[in-house]
PQR file with spaces between the fields and no chain letter, atoms N, CA, C, O and H, PARSE charges and radii, in Angstrom:
ATOM       1  N    MET     1     232.759   12.526  329.867 -0.4000 1.5000
ATOM       2  CA   MET     1     231.216   13.213  329.580 -0.0000 2.0000
ATOM       3  C    MET     1     230.743   12.686  329.027  0.5500 1.7000
ATOM       4  O    MET     1     231.354   12.528  327.970 -0.5500 1.4000
ATOM       5  N    THR     2     229.541   12.033  329.069 -0.4000 1.5000
ATOM       6  CA   THR     2     228.574   11.500  327.651 -0.0000 2.0000
ATOM       7  C    THR     2     228.307   12.727  326.940  0.5500 1.7000
ATOM       8  O    THR     2     228.404   13.915  327.248 -0.5500 1.4000
ATOM       9  H    THR     2     229.044   12.161  329.928  0.4000 1.0000
ATOM      10  N    THR     3     227.864   11.975  325.679 -0.4000 1.5000
ATOM      11  CA   THR     3     227.923   13.097  324.960 -0.0000 2.0000
ATOM      12  C    THR     3     226.111   12.974  324.671  0.5500 1.7000
ATOM      13  O    THR     3     225.295   12.408  325.399 -0.5500 1.4000
ATOM      14  H    THR     3     227.785   11.010  325.429  0.4000 1.0000
ATOM      15  N    LEU     4     225.854   13.698  323.380 -0.4000 1.5000
ATOM      16  CA   LEU     4     223.852   14.445  323.349 -0.0000 2.0000
ATOM      17  C    LEU     4     223.352   12.656  323.251  0.5500 1.7000
ATOM      18  O    LEU     4     222.717   11.924  324.010 -0.5500 1.4000
ATOM      19  H    LEU     4     226.517   14.157  322.788  0.4000 1.0000
ATOM      20  N    ALA     5     224.053   12.446  321.829 -0.4000 1.5000
ATOM      21  CA   ALA     5     223.853   10.873  321.220 -0.0000 2.0000
ATOM      22  C    ALA     5     223.652    9.812  322.275  0.5500 1.7000
ATOM      23  O    ALA     5     222.820    8.944  322.008 -0.5500 1.4000
ATOM      24  H    ALA     5     224.569   13.040  321.212  0.4000 1.0000
ATOM      25  N    GLU     6     224.313    9.741  323.484 -0.4000 1.5000
ATOM      26  CA   GLU     6     224.244    8.780  324.178 -0.0000 2.0000
ATOM      27  C    GLU     6     222.828    8.912  325.017  0.5500 1.7000
ATOM      28  O    GLU     6     221.980    8.042  325.218 -0.5500 1.4000
ATOM      29  H    GLU     6     224.989   10.446  323.701  0.4000 1.0000
ATOM      30  N    ASN     7     222.853   10.098  325.382 -0.4000 1.5000
ATOM      31  CA   ASN     7     221.261    9.872  326.083 -0.0000 2.0000
ATOM      32  C    ASN     7     219.812   10.314  325.517  0.5500 1.7000
ATOM      33  O    ASN     7     219.348   11.265  324.888 -0.5500 1.4000
ATOM      34  H    ASN     7     223.542   10.805  325.219  0.4000 1.0000
ATOM      35  N    THR     8     219.471    9.417  325.936 -0.4000 1.5000
ATOM      36  CA   THR     8     217.820    9.439  325.299 -0.0000 2.0000
ATOM      37  C    THR     8     217.156    8.341  326.292  0.5500 1.7000
ATOM      38  O    THR     8     217.176    7.111  326.261 -0.5500 1.4000
ATOM      39  H    THR     8     219.849    8.644  326.447  0.4000 1.0000
ATOM      40  N    THR     9     216.333    9.620  327.527 -0.4000 1.5000
ATOM      41  CA   THR     9     215.913    8.880  328.366 -0.0000 2.0000
ATOM      42  C    THR     9     214.799    9.774  328.902  0.5500 1.7000
ATOM      43  O    THR     9     215.147   10.955  328.927 -0.5500 1.4000
ATOM      44  H    THR     9     216.316   10.620  327.553  0.4000 1.0000
ATOM      45  N    LYS    10     213.251    9.493  329.445 -0.4000 1.5000
ATOM      46  CA   LYS    10     212.075    9.977  329.831 -0.0000 2.0000
ATOM      47  C    LYS    10     212.371   10.733  331.489  0.5500 1.7000
ATOM      48  O    LYS    10     213.078   10.255  332.376 -0.5500 1.4000
ATOM      49  H    LYS    10     212.968    8.534  329.425  0.4000 1.0000
ATOM      50  N    CYS    11     211.713   11.820  331.527 -0.4000 1.5000
ATOM      51  CA   CYS    11     212.226   12.505  332.340 -0.0000 2.0000
ATOM      52  C    CYS    11     211.251   11.784  334.138  0.5500 1.7000
ATOM      53  O    CYS    11     210.121   11.408  334.448 -0.5500 1.4000
ATOM      54  H    CYS    11     211.139   12.209  330.807  0.4000 1.0000
ATOM      55  N    PRO    12     212.160   11.904  334.593 -0.5600 1.5000
ATOM      56  CA   PRO    12     211.983   11.159  336.127  0.2800 2.0000
ATOM      57  C    PRO    12     210.375   11.602  336.225  0.5500 1.7000
ATOM      58  O    PRO    12     209.508   10.789  335.904 -0.5500 1.4000
ATOM      59  N    ASN    13     210.059   12.838  336.653 -0.4000 1.5000
ATOM      60  CA   ASN    13     209.312   13.306  337.406 -0.0000 2.0000
ATOM      61  C    ASN    13     207.237   13.066  336.352  0.5500 1.7000
ATOM      62  O    ASN    13     206.152   13.058  336.932 -0.5500 1.4000
ATOM      63  H    ASN    13     210.763   13.498  336.913  0.4000 1.0000
ATOM      64  N    CYS    14     207.393   12.972  335.354 -0.4000 1.5000
ATOM      65  CA   CYS    14     206.388   13.255  334.164 -0.0000 2.0000
ATOM      66  C    CYS    14     206.600   12.184  333.526  0.5500 1.7000
ATOM      67  O    CYS    14     205.479   11.685  333.434 -0.5500 1.4000
ATOM      68  H    CYS    14     208.275   12.978  334.883  0.4000 1.0000
ATOM      69  N    LYS    15     207.490   11.356  332.910 -0.4000 1.5000
ATOM      70  CA   LYS    15     207.208   10.636  332.380 -0.0000 2.0000
ATOM      71  C    LYS    15     207.790   11.024  330.734  0.5500 1.7000
ATOM      72  O    LYS    15     208.477   10.163  330.185 -0.5500 1.4000
ATOM      73  H    LYS    15     208.401   11.761  332.985  0.4000 1.0000
ATOM      74  N    SER    16     207.570   12.000  330.170 -0.4000 1.5000
ATOM      75  CA   SER    16     207.711   13.149  329.090 -0.0000 2.0000
ATOM      76  C    SER    16     209.461   12.906  328.395  0.5500 1.7000
ATOM      77  O    SER    16     210.508   13.112  329.009 -0.5500 1.4000
ATOM      78  H    SER    16     207.012   12.700  330.615  0.4000 1.0000
ATOM      79  N    ASP    17     209.300   12.381  326.853 -0.4000 1.5000
ATOM      80  CA   ASP    17     210.568   12.684  326.267 -0.0000 2.0000
ATOM      81  C    ASP    17     211.411   13.875  326.592  0.5500 1.7000
ATOM      82  O    ASP    17     211.214   14.967  326.059 -0.5500 1.4000
ATOM      83  H    ASP    17     208.450   12.214  326.354  0.4000 1.0000
ATOM      84  N    LEU    18     212.489   13.622  327.602 -0.4000 1.5000
ATOM      85  CA   LEU    18     213.439   14.913  327.462 -0.0000 2.0000
ATOM      86  C    LEU    18     214.135   15.680  326.289  0.5500 1.7000
ATOM      87  O    LEU    18     214.152   15.128  325.188 -0.5500 1.4000
ATOM      88  H    LEU    18     212.649   12.735  328.035  0.4000 1.0000
ATOM      89  N    VAL    19     214.651   16.787  326.426 -0.4000 1.5000
ATOM      90  CA   VAL    19     214.771   17.029  325.068 -0.0000 2.0000
ATOM      91  C    VAL    19     216.301   17.906  325.525  0.5500 1.7000
ATOM      92  O    VAL    19     216.543   18.484  326.585 -0.5500 1.4000
ATOM      93  H    VAL    19     214.637   17.235  327.320  0.4000 1.0000
ATOM      94  N    ASN    20     216.752   17.824  324.894 -0.4000 1.5000
ATOM      95  CA   ASN    20     218.350   18.710  324.861 -0.0000 2.0000
ATOM      96  C    ASN    20     218.477   20.339  324.415  0.5500 1.7000
ATOM      97  O    ASN    20     218.329   20.517  323.206 -0.5500 1.4000
ATOM      98  H    ASN    20     216.555   17.355  324.034  0.4000 1.0000
ATOM      99  N    CYS    21     218.708   21.439  325.148 -0.4000 1.5000
ATOM     100  CA   CYS    21     219.120   22.488  324.919 -0.0000 2.0000
ATOM     101  C    CYS    21     220.234   22.751  324.889  0.5500 1.7000
ATOM     102  O    CYS    21     220.821   22.476  325.936 -0.5500 1.4000
ATOM     103  H    CYS    21     218.829   21.294  326.130  0.4000 1.0000
ATOM     104  N    LEU    22     220.857   23.207  324.081 -0.4000 1.5000
ATOM     105  CA   LEU    22     222.067   23.863  323.735 -0.0000 2.0000
ATOM     106  C    LEU    22     222.344   25.204  324.907  0.5500 1.7000
ATOM     107  O    LEU    22     221.365   25.886  325.211 -0.5500 1.4000
ATOM     108  H    LEU    22     220.380   23.431  323.231  0.4000 1.0000
ATOM     109  N    ILE    23     223.487   25.474  325.425 -0.4000 1.5000
ATOM     110  CA   ILE    23     223.521   26.422  326.233 -0.0000 2.0000
ATOM     111  C    ILE    23     225.156   26.479  326.012  0.5500 1.7000
ATOM     112  O    ILE    23     225.873   27.078  326.814 -0.5500 1.4000
ATOM     113  H    ILE    23     224.283   24.921  325.178  0.4000 1.0000
ATOM     114  N    ASN    24     225.466   26.079  325.327 -0.4000 1.5000
ATOM     115  CA   ASN    24     227.334   26.881  324.372 -0.0000 2.0000
ATOM     116  C    ASN    24     227.364   25.534  323.370  0.5500 1.7000
ATOM     117  O    ASN    24     226.691   24.506  323.450 -0.5500 1.4000
ATOM     118  H    ASN    24     224.884   25.592  324.676  0.4000 1.0000
ATOM     119  N    GLN    25     228.401   25.922  322.389 -0.4000 1.5000
ATOM     120  CA   GLN    25     228.483   25.425  321.109 -0.0000 2.0000
ATOM     121  C    GLN    25     228.920   23.606  321.804  0.5500 1.7000
ATOM     122  O    GLN    25     228.792   22.683  320.999 -0.5500 1.4000
ATOM     123  H    GLN    25     228.947   26.757  322.323  0.4000 1.0000
ATOM     124  N    ASN    26     229.136   23.454  322.456 -0.4000 1.5000
ATOM     125  CA   ASN    26     229.288   22.324  322.806 -0.0000 2.0000
ATOM     126  C    ASN    26     229.039   21.680  324.324  0.5500 1.7000
ATOM     127  O    ASN    26     229.850   21.092  325.039 -0.5500 1.4000
ATOM     128  H    ASN    26     229.240   24.204  323.110  0.4000 1.0000
ATOM     129  N    GLN    27     227.910   21.932  324.521 -0.4000 1.5000
ATOM     130  CA   GLN    27     227.305   21.697  325.983 -0.0000 2.0000
ATOM     131  C    GLN    27     225.639   21.574  325.516  0.5500 1.7000
ATOM     132  O    GLN    27     225.293   22.312  324.594 -0.5500 1.4000
ATOM     133  H    GLN    27     227.251   22.410  323.940  0.4000 1.0000
ATOM     134  N    SER    28     224.759   20.797  326.039 -0.4000 1.5000
ATOM     135  CA   SER    28     223.820   20.548  326.504 -0.0000 2.0000
ATOM     136  C    SER    28     223.438   20.055  327.498  0.5500 1.7000
ATOM     137  O    SER    28     223.917   19.291  328.337 -0.5500 1.4000
ATOM     138  H    SER    28     225.040   20.197  326.788  0.4000 1.0000
ATOM     139  N    LEU    29     222.038   20.812  327.269 -0.4000 1.5000
ATOM     140  CA   LEU    29     221.126   20.612  329.166 -0.0000 2.0000
ATOM     141  C    LEU    29     220.484   19.583  328.942  0.5500 1.7000
ATOM     142  O    LEU    29     220.704   19.215  327.788 -0.5500 1.4000
ATOM     143  H    LEU    29     221.649   21.431  326.587  0.4000 1.0000
ATOM     144  N    VAL    30     220.023   19.146  329.295 -0.4000 1.5000
ATOM     145  CA   VAL    30     218.938   17.575  329.389 -0.0000 2.0000
ATOM     146  C    VAL    30     217.349   18.190  329.814  0.5500 1.7000
ATOM     147  O    VAL    30     217.094   17.949  330.994 -0.5500 1.4000
ATOM     148  H    VAL    30     219.844   19.446  330.232  0.4000 1.0000
ATOM     149  N    ILE    31     216.463   18.785  329.225 -0.4000 1.5000
ATOM     150  CA   ILE    31     215.081   19.144  329.798 -0.0000 2.0000
ATOM     151  C    ILE    31     213.882   18.636  329.664  0.5500 1.7000
ATOM     152  O    ILE    31     213.545   18.476  328.491 -0.5500 1.4000
ATOM     153  H    ILE    31     216.670   18.980  328.267  0.4000 1.0000
ATOM     154  N    CYS    32     212.997   18.277  330.594 -0.4000 1.5000
ATOM     155  CA   CYS    32     212.096   18.266  330.318 -0.0000 2.0000
ATOM     156  C    CYS    32     211.193   19.583  329.656  0.5500 1.7000
ATOM     157  O    CYS    32     211.470   20.752  329.923 -0.5500 1.4000
ATOM     158  H    CYS    32     213.270   18.408  331.547  0.4000 1.0000
ATOM     159  N    PRO    33     209.989   19.149  328.684 -0.5600 1.5000
ATOM     160  CA   PRO    33     209.672   20.126  327.534  0.2800 2.0000
ATOM     161  C    PRO    33     208.483   20.088  328.052  0.5500 1.7000
ATOM     162  O    PRO    33     207.516   20.138  327.292 -0.5500 1.4000
ATOM     163  N    ASN    34     208.273   19.981  329.633 -0.4000 1.5000
ATOM     164  CA   ASN    34     206.626   19.613  329.455 -0.0000 2.0000
ATOM     165  C    ASN    34     206.636   21.058  330.520  0.5500 1.7000
ATOM     166  O    ASN    34     207.657   21.311  331.159 -0.5500 1.4000
ATOM     167  H    ASN    34     209.059   19.941  330.251  0.4000 1.0000
ATOM     168  N    GLN    35     205.443   21.919  330.621 -0.4000 1.5000
ATOM     169  CA   GLN    35     205.839   23.416  331.363 -0.0000 2.0000
ATOM     170  C    GLN    35     205.668   22.989  332.645  0.5500 1.7000
ATOM     171  O    GLN    35     206.648   23.122  333.379 -0.5500 1.4000
ATOM     172  H    GLN    35     204.613   21.714  330.101  0.4000 1.0000
ATOM     173  N    GLN    36     204.841   22.589  333.031 -0.4000 1.5000
ATOM     174  CA   GLN    36     203.924   22.307  334.375 -0.0000 2.0000
ATOM     175  C    GLN    36     205.174   21.370  334.946  0.5500 1.7000
ATOM     176  O    GLN    36     205.003   21.129  336.141 -0.5500 1.4000
ATOM     177  H    GLN    36     204.046   22.481  332.435  0.4000 1.0000
ATOM     178  N    CYS    37     206.294   20.824  334.445 -0.4000 1.5000
ATOM     179  CA   CYS    37     207.189   19.944  335.321 -0.0000 2.0000
ATOM     180  C    CYS    37     208.336   20.966  335.124  0.5500 1.7000
ATOM     181  O    CYS    37     208.339   21.970  334.412 -0.5500 1.4000
ATOM     182  H    CYS    37     206.433   21.020  333.475  0.4000 1.0000
ATOM     183  N    LEU    38     209.200   20.528  335.835 -0.4000 1.5000
ATOM     184  CA   LEU    38     210.352   21.760  336.191 -0.0000 2.0000
ATOM     185  C    LEU    38     211.516   21.020  336.427  0.5500 1.7000
ATOM     186  O    LEU    38     212.435   21.560  337.042 -0.5500 1.4000
ATOM     187  H    LEU    38     209.197   19.712  336.414  0.4000 1.0000
ATOM     188  N    TYR    39     211.648   19.532  335.917 -0.4000 1.5000
ATOM     189  CA   TYR    39     212.875   18.795  335.951 -0.0000 2.0000
ATOM     190  C    TYR    39     214.083   19.634  334.181  0.5500 1.7000
ATOM     191  O    TYR    39     213.808   19.873  333.005 -0.5500 1.4000
ATOM     192  H    TYR    39     210.902   19.094  335.417  0.4000 1.0000
ATOM     193  N    PRO    40     215.558   19.793  335.200 -0.5600 1.5000
ATOM     194  CA   PRO    40     215.792   19.485  336.227  0.2800 2.0000
ATOM     195  C    PRO    40     215.674   20.448  337.084  0.5500 1.7000
ATOM     196  O    PRO    40     215.766   19.921  338.193 -0.5500 1.4000
ATOM     197  N    PHE    41     215.508   21.670  337.205 -0.4000 1.5000
ATOM     198  CA   PHE    41     215.509   22.712  337.800 -0.0000 2.0000
ATOM     199  C    PHE    41     214.765   22.568  339.183  0.5500 1.7000
ATOM     200  O    PHE    41     214.770   23.365  340.121 -0.5500 1.4000
ATOM     201  H    PHE    41     215.433   22.098  336.305  0.4000 1.0000
ATOM     202  N    ASP    42     213.957   21.037  339.045 -0.4000 1.5000
ATOM     203  CA   ASP    42     213.744   20.929  341.037 -0.0000 2.0000
ATOM     204  C    ASP    42     214.545   19.462  341.277  0.5500 1.7000
ATOM     205  O    ASP    42     214.078   18.389  341.657 -0.5500 1.4000
ATOM     206  H    ASP    42     213.952   20.390  338.282  0.4000 1.0000
ATOM     207  N    GLN    43     216.187   19.889  340.843 -0.4000 1.5000
ATOM     208  CA   GLN    43     216.591   18.720  341.320 -0.0000 2.0000
ATOM     209  C    GLN    43     218.099   19.843  341.950  0.5500 1.7000
ATOM     210  O    GLN    43     218.321   21.010  341.626 -0.5500 1.4000
ATOM     211  H    GLN    43     216.566   20.761  340.534  0.4000 1.0000
ATOM     212  N    ASN    44     218.992   18.864  343.008 -0.4000 1.5000
ATOM     213  CA   ASN    44     219.404   19.718  344.005 -0.0000 2.0000
ATOM     214  C    ASN    44     221.040   20.128  342.655  0.5500 1.7000
ATOM     215  O    ASN    44     221.401   21.305  342.677 -0.5500 1.4000
ATOM     216  H    ASN    44     218.811   17.916  343.271  0.4000 1.0000
ATOM     217  N    ARG    45     221.571   19.481  341.987 -0.4000 1.5000
ATOM     218  CA   ARG    45     222.500   19.778  341.015 -0.0000 2.0000
ATOM     219  C    ARG    45     221.649   19.463  339.664  0.5500 1.7000
ATOM     220  O    ARG    45     220.717   18.672  339.521 -0.5500 1.4000
ATOM     221  H    ARG    45     221.277   18.526  341.969  0.4000 1.0000
ATOM     222  N    VAL    46     222.192   20.231  338.826 -0.4000 1.5000
ATOM     223  CA   VAL    46     222.087   19.574  337.657 -0.0000 2.0000
ATOM     224  C    VAL    46     223.173   19.306  336.259  0.5500 1.7000
ATOM     225  O    VAL    46     222.846   19.047  335.101 -0.5500 1.4000
ATOM     226  H    VAL    46     222.949   20.873  338.942  0.4000 1.0000
ATOM     227  N    ASP    47     224.834   19.505  336.960 -0.4000 1.5000
ATOM     228  CA   ASP    47     225.290   18.977  335.943 -0.0000 2.0000
ATOM     229  C    ASP    47     225.143   17.450  336.129  0.5500 1.7000
ATOM     230  O    ASP    47     226.199   17.037  335.650 -0.5500 1.4000
ATOM     231  H    ASP    47     225.100   19.715  337.901  0.4000 1.0000
ATOM     232  N    ASN    48     224.676   16.730  336.409 -0.4000 1.5000
ATOM     233  CA   ASN    48     224.513   15.810  335.670 -0.0000 2.0000
ATOM     234  C    ASN    48     223.700   15.175  334.124  0.5500 1.7000
ATOM     235  O    ASN    48     223.829   14.165  333.433 -0.5500 1.4000
ATOM     236  H    ASN    48     223.818   17.066  336.798  0.4000 1.0000
ATOM     237  N    GLU    49     222.851   16.386  334.089 -0.4000 1.5000
ATOM     238  CA   GLU    49     222.371   16.302  332.936 -0.0000 2.0000
ATOM     239  C    GLU    49     222.987   17.624  332.356  0.5500 1.7000
ATOM     240  O    GLU    49     222.294   18.638  332.286 -0.5500 1.4000
ATOM     241  H    GLU    49     222.746   17.207  334.650  0.4000 1.0000
ATOM     242  N    ILE    50     223.981   17.611  332.039 -0.4000 1.5000
ATOM     243  CA   ILE    50     225.231   18.173  330.737 -0.0000 2.0000
ATOM     244  C    ILE    50     225.815   17.612  330.165  0.5500 1.7000
ATOM     245  O    ILE    50     226.868   17.164  330.617 -0.5500 1.4000
ATOM     246  H    ILE    50     224.545   16.787  332.096  0.4000 1.0000
ATOM     247  N    PHE    51     225.466   17.403  329.069 -0.4000 1.5000
ATOM     248  CA   PHE    51     225.752   16.806  328.386 -0.0000 2.0000
ATOM     249  C    PHE    51     227.148   18.076  327.211  0.5500 1.7000
ATOM     250  O    PHE    51     227.207   19.305  327.154 -0.5500 1.4000
ATOM     251  H    PHE    51     224.611   17.767  328.701  0.4000 1.0000
ATOM     252  N    TYR    52     228.257   16.673  326.293 -0.4000 1.5000
ATOM     253  CA   TYR    52     228.546   17.473  325.322 -0.0000 2.0000
ATOM     254  C    TYR    52     228.481   16.852  324.346  0.5500 1.7000
ATOM     255  O    TYR    52     228.389   15.627  324.268 -0.5500 1.4000
ATOM     256  H    TYR    52     228.209   15.675  326.340  0.4000 1.0000
ATOM     257  N    VAL    53     228.538   17.950  323.114 -0.4000 1.5000
ATOM     258  CA   VAL    53     227.650   18.094  321.760 -0.0000 2.0000
ATOM     259  C    VAL    53     228.712   17.957  320.922  0.5500 1.7000
ATOM     260  O    VAL    53     229.564   18.839  321.033 -0.5500 1.4000
ATOM     261  H    VAL    53     228.613   18.945  323.177  0.4000 1.0000
ATOM     262  N    THR    54     228.955   16.902  319.922 -0.4000 1.5000
ATOM     263  CA   THR    54     229.754   16.766  319.640 -0.0000 2.0000
ATOM     264  C    THR    54     229.621   17.901  318.337  0.5500 1.7000
ATOM     265  O    THR    54     228.693   18.709  318.327 -0.5500 1.4000
ATOM     266  H    THR    54     228.262   16.186  319.832  0.4000 1.0000
ATOM     267  N    ASN    55     230.960   17.848  316.928 -0.4000 1.5000
ATOM     268  CA   ASN    55     230.208   19.077  316.327 -0.0000 2.0000
ATOM     269  C    ASN    55     229.412   18.471  315.049  0.5500 1.7000
ATOM     270  O    ASN    55     229.019   19.317  314.247 -0.5500 1.4000
ATOM     271  H    ASN    55     231.714   17.191  316.937  0.4000 1.0000
ATOM     272  N    GLU    56     229.139   17.183  314.773 -0.4000 1.5000
ATOM     273  CA   GLU    56     228.289   16.366  313.423 -0.0000 2.0000
ATOM     274  C    GLU    56     226.946   16.692  314.640  0.5500 1.7000
ATOM     275  O    GLU    56     225.813   16.470  314.212 -0.5500 1.4000
ATOM     276  H    GLU    56     229.459   16.496  315.425  0.4000 1.0000
ATOM     277  N    GLU    57     227.025   17.029  315.610 -0.4000 1.5000
ATOM     278  CA   GLU    57     225.640   16.892  316.247 -0.0000 2.0000
ATOM     279  C    GLU    57     225.226   18.087  316.066  0.5500 1.7000
ATOM     280  O    GLU    57     224.018   18.326  316.031 -0.5500 1.4000
ATOM     281  H    GLU    57     227.945   17.209  315.957  0.4000 1.0000
ATOM     282  N    LEU    58     226.358   19.250  315.888 -0.4000 1.5000
ATOM     283  CA   LEU    58     225.793   20.593  316.263 -0.0000 2.0000
ATOM     284  C    LEU    58     225.388   20.873  315.504  0.5500 1.7000
ATOM     285  O    LEU    58     224.311   21.466  315.575 -0.5500 1.4000
ATOM     286  H    LEU    58     227.339   19.056  315.916  0.4000 1.0000
ATOM     287  N    SER    59     226.293   20.500  313.725 -0.4000 1.5000
ATOM     288  CA   SER    59     225.632   20.263  312.784 -0.0000 2.0000
ATOM     289  C    SER    59     224.533   20.562  312.263  0.5500 1.7000
ATOM     290  O    SER    59     223.855   21.522  311.898 -0.5500 1.4000
ATOM     291  H    SER    59     227.167   20.019  313.668  0.4000 1.0000
ATOM     292  N    LYS    60     224.556   18.971  312.360 -0.4000 1.5000
ATOM     293  CA   LYS    60     222.962   18.923  312.157 -0.0000 2.0000
ATOM     294  C    LYS    60     221.961   20.127  313.404  0.5500 1.7000
ATOM     295  O    LYS    60     221.798   21.210  312.843 -0.5500 1.4000
ATOM     296  H    LYS    60     225.108   18.191  312.657  0.4000 1.0000
ATOM     297  N    ILE    61     221.519   20.113  314.427 -0.4000 1.5000
ATOM     298  CA   ILE    61     220.612   21.065  314.985 -0.0000 2.0000
ATOM     299  C    ILE    61     220.803   21.795  314.189  0.5500 1.7000
ATOM     300  O    ILE    61     220.166   21.584  313.157 -0.5500 1.4000
ATOM     301  H    ILE    61     221.652   19.233  314.883  0.4000 1.0000
ATOM     302  N    VAL    62     221.767   23.053  314.191 -0.4000 1.5000
ATOM     303  CA   VAL    62     221.960   24.210  313.267 -0.0000 2.0000
ATOM     304  C    VAL    62     221.035   24.037  311.806  0.5500 1.7000
ATOM     305  O    VAL    62     220.038   24.718  311.567 -0.5500 1.4000
ATOM     306  H    VAL    62     222.285   23.224  315.030  0.4000 1.0000
ATOM     307  N    SER    63     221.518   23.117  311.013 -0.4000 1.5000
ATOM     308  CA   SER    63     220.774   23.251  310.120 -0.0000 2.0000
ATOM     309  C    SER    63     219.319   22.645  309.806  0.5500 1.7000
ATOM     310  O    SER    63     218.681   22.784  308.762 -0.5500 1.4000
ATOM     311  H    SER    63     222.328   22.563  311.207  0.4000 1.0000
ATOM     312  N    GLU    64     218.944   21.925  310.985 -0.4000 1.5000
ATOM     313  CA   GLU    64     217.979   21.461  311.187 -0.0000 2.0000
ATOM     314  C    GLU    64     217.001   23.093  311.394  0.5500 1.7000
ATOM     315  O    GLU    64     215.835   23.137  311.002 -0.5500 1.4000
ATOM     316  H    GLU    64     219.462   21.813  311.833  0.4000 1.0000
ATOM     317  N    LYS    65     217.350   23.731  311.730 -0.4000 1.5000
ATOM     318  CA   LYS    65     216.831   25.164  312.940 -0.0000 2.0000
ATOM     319  C    LYS    65     217.354   26.727  312.144  0.5500 1.7000
ATOM     320  O    LYS    65     216.396   27.494  312.236 -0.5500 1.4000
ATOM     321  H    LYS    65     218.297   23.696  312.048  0.4000 1.0000
ATOM     322  N    VAL    66     218.391   27.334  311.504 -0.4000 1.5000
ATOM     323  CA   VAL    66     218.981   27.823  310.780 -0.0000 2.0000
ATOM     324  C    VAL    66     218.322   27.915  308.689  0.5500 1.7000
ATOM     325  O    VAL    66     218.619   26.941  307.998 -0.5500 1.4000
ATOM     326  H    VAL    66     219.170   26.711  311.430  0.4000 1.0000
ATOM     327  N    THR    67     217.646   28.909  308.120 -0.4000 1.5000
ATOM     328  CA   THR    67     217.618   28.688  307.424 -0.0000 2.0000
ATOM     329  C    THR    67     218.259   30.384  306.363  0.5500 1.7000
ATOM     330  O    THR    67     218.927   31.277  306.885 -0.5500 1.4000
ATOM     331  H    THR    67     217.405   29.700  308.681  0.4000 1.0000
ATOM     332  N    MET    68     218.018   30.382  305.584 -0.4000 1.5000
ATOM     333  CA   MET    68     219.069   31.027  304.985 -0.0000 2.0000
ATOM     334  C    MET    68     218.109   32.220  305.295  0.5500 1.7000
ATOM     335  O    MET    68     218.716   33.291  305.337 -0.5500 1.4000
ATOM     336  H    MET    68     217.476   29.657  305.159  0.4000 1.0000
ATOM     337  N    LYS    69     216.897   32.302  305.501 -0.4000 1.5000
ATOM     338  CA   LYS    69     216.432   33.710  305.574 -0.0000 2.0000
ATOM     339  C    LYS    69     216.574   34.252  307.005  0.5500 1.7000
ATOM     340  O    LYS    69     216.163   35.369  307.321 -0.5500 1.4000
ATOM     341  H    LYS    69     216.403   31.433  305.466  0.4000 1.0000
ATOM     342  N    ASP    70     217.262   33.284  307.976 -0.4000 1.5000
ATOM     343  CA   ASP    70     217.448   34.018  308.879 -0.0000 2.0000
ATOM     344  C    ASP    70     218.715   33.908  309.006  0.5500 1.7000
ATOM     345  O    ASP    70     219.165   33.553  310.095 -0.5500 1.4000
ATOM     346  H    ASP    70     217.596   32.376  307.720  0.4000 1.0000
ATOM     347  N    ILE    71     219.497   34.162  308.021 -0.4000 1.5000
ATOM     348  CA   ILE    71     221.199   34.633  307.980 -0.0000 2.0000
ATOM     349  C    ILE    71     220.694   36.444  306.909  0.5500 1.7000
ATOM     350  O    ILE    71     220.778   37.648  307.152 -0.5500 1.4000
ATOM     351  H    ILE    71     219.132   34.451  307.136  0.4000 1.0000
ATOM     352  N    PHE    72     220.137   35.477  305.599 -0.4000 1.5000
ATOM     353  CA   PHE    72     220.352   36.832  305.033 -0.0000 2.0000
ATOM     354  C    PHE    72     218.852   37.541  304.189  0.5500 1.7000
ATOM     355  O    PHE    72     217.984   36.851  303.653 -0.5500 1.4000
ATOM     356  H    PHE    72     220.069   34.499  305.402  0.4000 1.0000
ATOM     357  N    ASN    73     218.857   38.680  304.242 -0.4000 1.5000
ATOM     358  CA   ASN    73     217.906   39.735  304.103 -0.0000 2.0000
ATOM     359  C    ASN    73     217.015   39.298  302.762  0.5500 1.7000
ATOM     360  O    ASN    73     217.798   38.791  301.958 -0.5500 1.4000
ATOM     361  H    ASN    73     219.561   39.240  304.677  0.4000 1.0000
ATOM     362  N    ASP    74     215.727   39.314  302.264 -0.4000 1.5000
ATOM     363  CA   ASP    74     215.244   39.105  300.619 -0.0000 2.0000
ATOM     364  C    ASP    74     216.421   40.058  299.790  0.5500 1.7000
ATOM     365  O    ASP    74     216.823   39.662  298.696 -0.5500 1.4000
ATOM     366  H    ASP    74     215.091   39.726  302.917  0.4000 1.0000
ATOM     367  N    GLU    75     216.801   40.987  300.220 -0.4000 1.5000
ATOM     368  CA   GLU    75     217.942   41.524  299.192 -0.0000 2.0000
ATOM     369  C    GLU    75     218.870   40.770  298.461  0.5500 1.7000
ATOM     370  O    GLU    75     218.995   40.405  297.292 -0.5500 1.4000
ATOM     371  H    GLU    75     216.474   41.310  301.108  0.4000 1.0000
ATOM     372  N    GLN    76     219.934   40.565  300.299 -0.4000 1.5000
ATOM     373  CA   GLN    76     220.905   39.329  299.584 -0.0000 2.0000
ATOM     374  C    GLN    76     220.558   38.422  299.063  0.5500 1.7000
ATOM     375  O    GLN    76     221.220   38.139  298.065 -0.5500 1.4000
ATOM     376  H    GLN    76     219.832   40.862  301.249  0.4000 1.0000
ATOM     377  N    LEU    77     219.367   37.471  299.414 -0.4000 1.5000
ATOM     378  CA   LEU    77     218.969   36.169  298.922 -0.0000 2.0000
ATOM     379  C    LEU    77     218.547   36.858  297.370  0.5500 1.7000
ATOM     380  O    LEU    77     217.686   36.090  296.942 -0.5500 1.4000
ATOM     381  H    LEU    77     218.829   37.700  300.225  0.4000 1.0000
ATOM     382  N    LYS    78     218.741   37.829  296.463 -0.4000 1.5000
ATOM     383  CA   LYS    78     218.321   37.461  295.387 -0.0000 2.0000
ATOM     384  C    LYS    78     219.577   37.710  294.550  0.5500 1.7000
ATOM     385  O    LYS    78     219.634   37.563  293.329 -0.5500 1.4000
ATOM     386  H    LYS    78     219.440   38.453  296.812  0.4000 1.0000
ATOM     387  N    ASP    79     220.823   38.201  295.543 -0.4000 1.5000
ATOM     388  CA   ASP    79     222.127   38.052  294.614 -0.0000 2.0000
ATOM     389  C    ASP    79     222.613   36.520  295.195  0.5500 1.7000
ATOM     390  O    ASP    79     223.721   36.116  294.842 -0.5500 1.4000
ATOM     391  H    ASP    79     220.777   38.320  296.535  0.4000 1.0000
ATOM     392  N    LEU    80     222.129   36.035  295.709 -0.4000 1.5000
ATOM     393  CA   LEU    80     222.928   34.556  295.477 -0.0000 2.0000
ATOM     394  C    LEU    80     222.464   33.372  294.537  0.5500 1.7000
ATOM     395  O    LEU    80     223.139   32.345  294.459 -0.5500 1.4000
ATOM     396  H    LEU    80     221.229   36.363  295.995  0.4000 1.0000
């Protein structure tokens, strides 16, 4: 299975840069972010667009998206 880092392509329909959408801890589905484009959901099969996400890639994704405020409330943050 190809890893997430190895997959850098353009949408075959609209030529937008494809993005990775995590579907579980170690798998990502490559999709087109253009809301007018249906790729890959307009394909007969999407399994060619599912990629393995390494633990290092997952850590990077999580650290970019999650902040301390997402985990703790204001009262808990005061005590940290």
